[in-house]
C-alpha positions as CSV (number, residue, x, y, z in Angstrom):
1,M,79.7,112.6,141.5
2,A,80.0,113.0,137.8
3,C,82.2,110.5,136.1
4,L,85.5,111.7,134.7
5,S,86.1,111.2,131.0
6,C,88.4,108.4,129.8
7,N,90.9,111.1,128.8
8,E,91.1,112.5,132.3
9,L,91.4,109.1,133.9
10,K,94.1,107.7,131.6
11,K,96.8,109.6,129.8
12,K,97.7,108.4,126.3
13,E,101.0,106.4,126.1
14,D,103.1,107.9,123.3
15,H,104.2,105.4,120.7
16,H,105.3,105.4,117.0
17,I,106.9,108.8,117.8
18,I,107.9,110.9,114.8
19,E,109.8,114.2,115.0
20,V,108.5,116.6,112.3
21,Q,110.6,119.5,111.0
22,K,109.3,123.0,110.4
23,T,109.2,124.5,106.9
24,A,109.6,128.2,106.3
25,I,107.6,128.0,103.1
26,A,104.4,126.1,102.9
27,P,104.4,123.6,100.0
28,T,102.3,124.3,97.0
29,L,99.4,121.8,96.8
30,D,99.7,120.4,93.3
31,G,100.6,116.8,93.8
32,K,104.1,117.3,92.6
33,V,107.2,116.8,94.7
34,T,109.1,120.1,94.0
35,E,109.6,121.8,97.3
36,N,112.7,121.8,99.5
37,C,110.7,120.8,102.5
38,W,109.9,117.4,100.9
39,E,113.6,116.9,99.9
40,R,114.6,117.3,103.6
41,A,111.8,115.2,105.0
42,I,112.2,111.4,105.4
43,W,109.9,108.7,104.2
44,H,107.7,106.7,106.6
45,P,106.0,103.4,105.6
46,L,102.3,102.9,105.1
47,D,102.4,99.1,105.5
48,Q,100.1,97.9,108.4
49,N,97.2,95.9,107.0
50,W,94.4,96.8,109.4
51,L,91.6,95.2,107.5
52,G,91.4,92.6,104.7
53,E,93.4,89.7,103.2
54,A,97.1,89.9,102.4
55,Y,97.7,92.0,99.3
56,T,100.5,92.1,96.8
57,F,103.1,94.9,96.3
58,E,101.7,95.5,92.8
59,D,98.2,95.9,94.2
60,F,99.2,98.5,96.8
61,N,102.2,100.1,98.5
62,G,102.5,103.4,100.2
63,R,104.7,105.8,102.1
64,Y,104.5,109.4,103.4
65,K,106.4,112.5,104.6
66,L,105.5,115.2,107.0
67,C,106.4,118.9,107.7
68,W,104.7,121.7,109.5
69,G,104.2,125.5,109.6
70,P,102.3,127.7,111.9
71,E,99.1,127.3,109.9
72,A,99.0,123.6,109.1
73,L,100.5,120.2,109.2
74,Y,101.6,119.1,105.7
75,I,101.5,115.6,104.4
76,L,103.0,114.1,101.2
77,M,101.7,110.7,100.4
78,E,102.9,108.4,97.6
79,V,100.5,105.5,96.8
80,T,101.0,102.8,94.2
81,D,97.5,101.4,93.5
82,D,96.7,99.5,90.3
83,I,93.0,100.5,90.4
84,L,91.4,103.8,91.7
85,Y,87.8,103.1,92.5
86,D,85.1,105.7,93.3
87,R,81.7,103.9,93.3
88,H,79.7,106.2,95.6
89,K,79.4,109.7,94.1
90,D,77.5,111.1,97.1
91,P,80.4,111.9,99.5
92,L,78.2,111.1,102.6
93,K,77.3,107.6,101.5
94,L,79.6,104.6,102.3
95,W,82.6,106.9,101.9
96,W,85.0,104.3,103.5
97,D,84.3,101.7,100.8
98,D,85.8,103.8,98.0
99,D,89.5,104.4,97.5
100,C,90.4,107.3,99.9
101,V,93.1,108.6,102.2
102,E,92.2,108.7,105.9
103,V,94.0,111.1,108.2
104,F,93.6,110.6,112.0
105,V,94.5,113.6,114.1
106,D,94.2,114.3,117.9
107,E,95.1,118.0,118.3
108,D,96.2,117.7,121.9
109,N,97.5,114.1,121.8
110,S,95.1,113.2,124.7
111,G,94.0,109.9,123.3
112,G,90.7,108.3,124.2
113,L,87.4,107.6,122.5
114,H,86.2,109.9,119.7
115,Q,83.8,108.0,117.5
116,Y,81.0,110.6,118.1
117,S,83.0,113.5,119.4
118,H,85.7,115.9,118.3
119,N,88.2,114.6,120.9
120,A,89.9,113.5,117.7
121,F,89.1,113.5,114.0
122,A,89.1,110.7,111.4
123,Y,89.1,112.6,108.1
124,H,88.4,110.6,104.9
125,I,89.7,112.4,101.8
126,A,87.9,111.1,98.7
127,L,89.4,110.9,95.2
128,D,87.5,114.1,94.3
129,G,88.9,115.9,97.4
130,N,85.8,115.9,99.6
131,V,86.5,115.4,103.3
132,V,84.1,113.6,105.6
133,D,83.9,112.4,109.2
134,L,81.3,111.5,111.7
135,A,80.1,114.3,114.0
136,P,78.7,114.3,117.5
137,D,75.2,114.1,116.0
138,R,76.3,110.7,114.7
139,D,75.8,111.8,111.1
140,P,78.6,112.3,108.5
141,H,79.6,115.9,107.7
142,L,81.9,117.5,105.2
143,Y,85.0,119.2,106.6
144,N,86.4,120.6,103.4
145,D,87.6,123.7,105.3
146,H,89.8,121.6,107.6
147,I,91.8,120.0,104.8
148,Q,93.0,121.0,101.4
149,S,94.5,118.4,99.1
150,A,95.7,117.8,95.6
151,R,96.3,114.5,93.9
152,H,98.5,113.9,90.8
153,T,98.3,110.4,89.2
154,E,100.6,108.9,86.6
155,D,100.0,105.3,85.6
156,D,99.4,103.5,89.0
157,V,101.3,106.0,91.2
158,S,99.4,108.8,92.9
159,I,101.0,111.7,94.8
160,W,98.8,113.4,97.4
161,E,99.8,116.7,99.0
162,I,97.6,117.6,102.0
163,A,97.4,120.7,104.2
164,L,95.7,119.9,107.5
165,K,94.4,122.6,109.8
166,L,94.1,121.5,113.4
167,H,90.9,121.9,115.5
168,D,90.5,120.9,119.1
169,D,87.6,119.2,120.9
170,S,85.6,122.5,121.2
171,Y,84.9,122.5,117.5
172,I,81.2,122.9,116.6
173,E,79.7,122.1,113.2
174,G,78.9,125.1,111.1
175,S,80.9,127.5,113.2
176,K,83.7,129.7,112.0
177,Q,86.3,128.7,114.6
178,T,90.0,129.6,114.2
179,P,92.3,126.6,113.7
180,K,95.0,126.1,116.3
181,R,98.4,127.6,115.5
182,L,101.2,125.1,115.6
183,I,104.3,125.7,117.7
184,E,107.6,124.0,118.3
185,G,107.4,121.2,120.8
186,K,103.7,120.5,120.3
187,K,102.6,116.9,120.4
188,I,99.9,115.7,118.1
189,G,98.2,112.3,117.9
190,F,98.4,111.1,114.3
191,A,97.9,108.2,112.0
192,L,97.5,107.8,108.3
193,A,95.7,105.2,106.3
194,Y,94.4,104.2,102.9
195,C,91.2,102.5,101.9
196,D,91.8,100.3,98.9
197,N,89.0,98.9,96.7
198,D,89.7,97.4,93.3
199,G,86.0,97.2,92.3
200,S,84.2,95.3,95.1
201,K,81.0,96.2,97.0
202,E,83.2,96.9,100.1
203,R,86.8,98.0,100.5
204,E,89.2,95.1,100.2
205,N,92.0,96.5,102.4
206,F,92.6,99.2,105.0
207,I,96.3,99.9,105.3
208,G,97.6,102.1,108.1
209,S,100.8,103.7,109.4
210,V,100.9,102.4,112.9
211,F,100.9,98.9,114.4
212,V,97.6,98.1,116.3
213,P,97.8,95.2,118.8
214,G,95.1,92.6,119.1
215,E,92.7,90.9,116.6
216,D,90.6,94.0,115.7
217,K,92.9,96.5,114.1
218,N,90.2,98.7,112.7
219,Q,90.2,100.9,115.8
220,G,91.3,104.3,114.6
221,W,87.9,105.7,113.9
222,I,86.9,104.9,117.5
223,N,89.9,105.2,119.8
224,A,92.7,107.8,119.5
225,D,94.9,105.8,121.8
226,I,96.1,103.9,118.8
227,F,97.4,107.0,117.1
228,G,101.1,107.6,117.0
229,T,102.6,110.8,118.3
230,L,104.1,113.6,116.3
231,I,106.5,116.1,118.0
232,L,107.0,119.4,116.1
233,K,110.6,120.5,115.8
234,E,112.2,123.7,114.5
């Protein structure tokens, strides 16, 4: 008898639940907080140190807001980071060691392993806007058609606006698949993180949005069970 997948054997336990309100008008992606949808949305902290030594408030602090429409999930992220560092110009080389935003998404909130599958995605958004994740062939690929983003930086504060189109586990690299439409009541596995590097060979901190139990907190790129749960509301 063939073995059932982890997802079939064990249902993800919802945690870090956030209700996300619908917007009638999609935000303009310009890195500026001008839309009514952002005025209505509430801030959520980005304050869980998944990797690295303790950091100061001046070195890094972050928070984010969410809203949704039929076409996409929208993310507003405010990051205070005293140094923006982009050492690796090739987007497919050591992308996690540069400053970048990481968006973890599990379209059907099923949880389970996803390191080399599209059961879930771990999108890394570089400072130049390129989006990379590992694919089932175990190589990194660009997913610039899955995410659009804009970043506006003044002094040490960066505002990111992100539009995320959701794909399920049937996604195949190089295909022209239609993203999933979002509807009221849908549950989505979700976490957000930031890789912070102030000039070192490797990133110095990895700061996430959800608490991860245990010693090894760098689990999001492997296990979607650690993702929180978004519930889409009208």
